[in-house]
N, C-alpha and C positions, 0 to 999 in steps of 0.2 A: 557492343556485341552484335547489334543488328547490322551495322555497317560491314562487319567481318563476314557474317552469313551472306549478306548481299554480294560481297566481293567473291566469295567462294562459289556462289551460284553463277555469277557472271563469268568466272574463269572456266567453270565446267561447260557453260554454254558456248564459249568462244573456242575452247579446245575441241568440242564436238563439231563446231562449224568447220574447223580446219580438217578434221577427219573426212568430212563429206567433200570439201573442196579438193582435197588431195587425190581423189579418185579419178580426176579428169583424164590422166594418162591411160587408164584402163578402158575408158569409153573411146577415146580418140584412136587407140590402137586397133579397135574393132571396126572402124569405119572403112568403107571401100573407096570412096572418092568424093566426099562432100567438100564443096568449096567453102571459103571463109564466110561469105554472106549467107549461105545456106545453113552453116553451122550456127551462126548467131540467131537466125530466124527460128529454126526448129528447136534449138536448145532453149531459147526464150519462151517459145510456145509451151514447151514441157513445164518450165518453171511457172508460167502463167496458169496452167491447168491445175498444178498441185496447190499453189497458193490460193487460187480461186475456190477450190474444193474446201480447203482449210478454213477460209473466211466464212463460206456459206454454212459449213458445219458448226462453226463457233457462234456466229452472229445472226444467221438466218436472215430475217427481214431487215435487220439493222445493218447489214453489210454495207449498203450504199452510204448510210450515215457515217459509218466508221471510216470509210474512204474519204468522205467529204471533210471529216474532222481533222484530217492531216493538215489542211490549210496549205498556204504557200510554202512554208518550210518543209513540210512532208513531201510536197510535190517536187521541190528542188532536190531533196535527198534521193527521191526516186529517179529523177533525171540524171543525177550524178552517178548513181549505180548503173544505169543503162549505158552511160558513157564508158564506164569501166569495161563492160563487155566488149564494146567496139574498140577501144584503145588497146586492149590486150591483144586482140587478133591482129591489129595493125603492127603492134610491137614485135610479135613473133614472126610476122611476115616480112618485116623490113630489117630485122637484125636477128642474131642468134637467140635461141630460147634462154641460154645462159646469161647473156647480156641483159635481156628483158627481166629475168628473175632477179638479177643482182640489183638493177635500178629500182625495181619494185620493192625490194627489201628495205629501201630507205623510207618506206611509208611511216614507220613509227616516228621518225624525225619530223616529217611534215605534220603528222597528227599532233605531236607535242607542241610544235610552233603555233599551229592553228588554235589548239585548245588553250594555250597560254594567252594568245592574243585576244581571243573572243570570249572565252569562258573563265579566264583567270585561274586555270588549273596549274598549280605549282608542280614542277617536276623535280624529284629528288636526284641528287648527284649519282646515286647508285643506278637509277634508271637511265640516265644519259650514258653511263658506262655500259650498261647492259645493251643499249641500242647500238653503240659503237662495236661492241664485241660480236653481237649478232650479225651486223653487216660484214664484219671481218670473216665470220664463220661462213656466211653465204658466199663471199668472194672466194674463199678456199674451195668450197664445194664446186664452183663453176669455173675455176681458174683456167683450166685447159681449153674451155670453149669461149671464153670472153673475147669479144671482138667489137671494136668501136669504129665503124666505117661510116655508113650512111647516117645522117642526123635524124631522119624521120622515125626510125625504129626506137632509138633511145628516148627521143622526145615523147613518143606515144607511151613508152613505159613509165616515164616520169609523170605523164598525164594521168595514168592509172593511180599512182600514189597520191597525187594531189586531189583527184576526184574522191578517192577513198577518205582522205583526211577531212575534206569539207562535207562529205556525206555523214561522217560520224558527228561533225559539228551540228549539222541540221537535225539529226536524230536526237542529240543530247539536248537541243533547245526546244524540243516538242514539249507541250504541256504535260504535267504529271499524269493526267487522266487520259492521254491520247495513246492508243495502241499504235506502235510504230510498224507493226507487221504489214498493214495494208500498203505501205510505201513500196514493199517488194512487189506486190501485185501491180501497182502503177508503173514501176520500173519495167516490168514485163511488157506492159502495154506500149511504153515508149520504145523499148528495144525491138519488139515485133514490128512496130510502125516504121522504124528507121531501116530495118533490114529487109522489109517486104520487097522493095524494088530489086534486090539482089537475088531473092529466092523465087520471084514470080516467073513462071514458065520454065523453071529448071527441070532437068531430067534426073534428079537425084533418086537413087534407089530406095525402094520402100524399106529395105532393111536399115539403111542409114538413117531414114526418118525416124524409125522406131528407136534406134540407138540414141539419137540426139534428143528425142523426146524424153527418154529415160534419163539421159544425162542431165537434161534441164530440171527434171523433177527431183532426182536424187542428189546429184553433185551440186548443182547450182541452187535449186529451190530450198532444199533442206539446209544447206550451208548458209544461205542468205537469211533465211528465217531465224536461225539460231544466232547469227552475228547481230542481226537487228535487235533481238531481245537482249543480247549481251551488252549493247551500247548503253542501255538504261542502267546497268549495274557496275560498269567499269569506267575508269577514266579513259579518255581517247588514246593516250599513249599506250596503255595496257592492251587495248583492243589491237592496235597496230603491232605491238610486240608479239602477242600470241599468234597473230595472223601469219607470222613468219614460219610457224610450224608447218604450214602447207608445203613450203619448199623442201622441208626436211622429210615429210611423210610421203610426198608424191613418188620419189624414187623407190621407196620401200615397197609400195604396192606393185609397181612394175617389176621389181626384183622377185617378189613372191609369186606373181602371176606368170611372168615371162622368163624367169631365171636370169635376168640381167643384173649381174653383180656390180654394185657401185664401186667406183675406184677408191683407192686408199684416201685420196684427198677429199672425196665426197663424204666418206665416213668420218674423217677427222673434222671437217667443217660442220657436219650435222651434230657431232658430239659437242663442239664448241657452242653452237646455237642452243642446244638443249640445256647444257650446263649453265649458260648465262641466264636463260629464262627461269630455271629452277632457283638459281642463286638470287636473282632479283626478287622473286616471290618470297623466298625464305627470309631474306633481309627485310623485306617489306612487312612481314609478320612481326619481326622483332622490333622494327622502328617504322611505323606507318608513314607514308609519304605525306608531305605538306598538302593539306586540302583534301586528303583521302576520306575524311569524315563527311565531306559534302557530296554524298551519293544522291543520285536522282532516283527516288523510289518509284517503282511501278510494279505492282504485284496483282495482276489480273484486272478484271473489269472494275471501273469505279462504281460505287453504289449510287443508284438514282436518288 
C-alpha cells in the first residue's frame, strides 16, 4: 500500500510539472525580440532565483551542505539538465518545432532503456505499447509541420531526450537521504555560466528581461522542481511518459489565451496520447509492473 501511495504522489508531482512546463508558449508569445542566448540566460537566472529562495527558506544555514551532499551524481544530473535547456533552443532553431517535439517525445524509450541497463527496472509490455502509442499520437499532432532536413536540429532534439533519460538515472541513484532539489539550483548555475557570453552586452528590452525571469521562475523553475521530486517516486519510464503531457497541454494554453484553434489532427493526436497514458496507469493499478515495488523512498528531511 505504501508503494501505491508513493506512486500516486509521484504521478501528481509529474503531472503538475507538465502543467508548468506547458506554459512556455504564453511567455514566448509576449516577448518583443529576445535572442536565443538571451532567452537561455535570463530564463535560467529566473529559475536560479526561485530555487535559491526555496532552498534558503527550507534549509537556511544548511543550504550549502545540501548542495554539497549531491556529490558527483547530483552535479552530473544538474549538468545534464542545463544541457537540455541549450539543446532545446538549438533544436527549434535548426528544425521545425514540430520535428523537435516529435523527436523529444521519444524520451520514454530512452529513459526505459537507460533505467533497464543501469537500474534493472523491468518494463511491462503494456508500458512499451503505451510509449509507442504516445509517439504515434505526437506524430499525428505535428504531422503537417514535420520536416527532416538539416541534421543539426534533429540531433539536438534527440540530445534533449538522451540528456533527460540520463538525468533521471542520476537522480534515481542519489542516496535515500539526499534531497535532489538542489540539483536544479546547480543546473541554473551551469546554464547561466554557459549562456553568459551570448547575453553579455546585449540590448534586450527590460520588458523582455522581466518576462524571461518570470518564465524561468514559473515555467522552468516550478516544473523542474516538481519533476525532480517525482523522480524519487516513479520509475524512469513513467517520468518520461507523463512528460509527454507537456506537448499536449502547450497548444491548449495558446488556444485559450490567443484563440488559436488546434487542427483536427492535433486534437486527435492529443486524445490518443491522453488515452494511452490513462490506460497505462489503469492497467498498472490492476497488474503492477515488474519491479514496481522497488520504489526509492524519499519523504522529507532525514532525521539527524
